[in-house]
C-alpha positions, 0 to 999 in steps of 0.5 A: 745514727744511734745519736739522731735515732735518741734524739728523736726518741728524747723529742718524742717523750718530750713531746708528749708529757704534756698530751699525758698530764692534761687529762685531769684523773685525779691523782694516784698515791701508793703507800706502804701500809694503810692509813688506819685513819684521818682524826688529827688526834689520833695519828700514830705512824709517819704515813699517816701523819704524811697523809693528814698533812697532804689532805688536813692543811692546818689554819695557821702556822709559824713563820720564822720568827715564830708569829702565826700567819694564816694559811688556808684561815683569812681570819681570826680572832680571840674570844673572851675567856668566858664563852 
């Protein structure tokens, strides 16, 4: 009887997960400290860097061969030095 009750409870929880996840209310993140800035040049703490990394994606990134690949940028070009 206990095993049947446990299985039934587990199935109810599995069935309820999509219902709970279908509501679009945004994402709530809790940190131990406050983020004092999102300025990429003023980031200091690990929490600030982590939040900025999730909020401010890079335009490009370096792959394993250290070649520049697009992330958010679709294209780019080099400007002349006199610009």
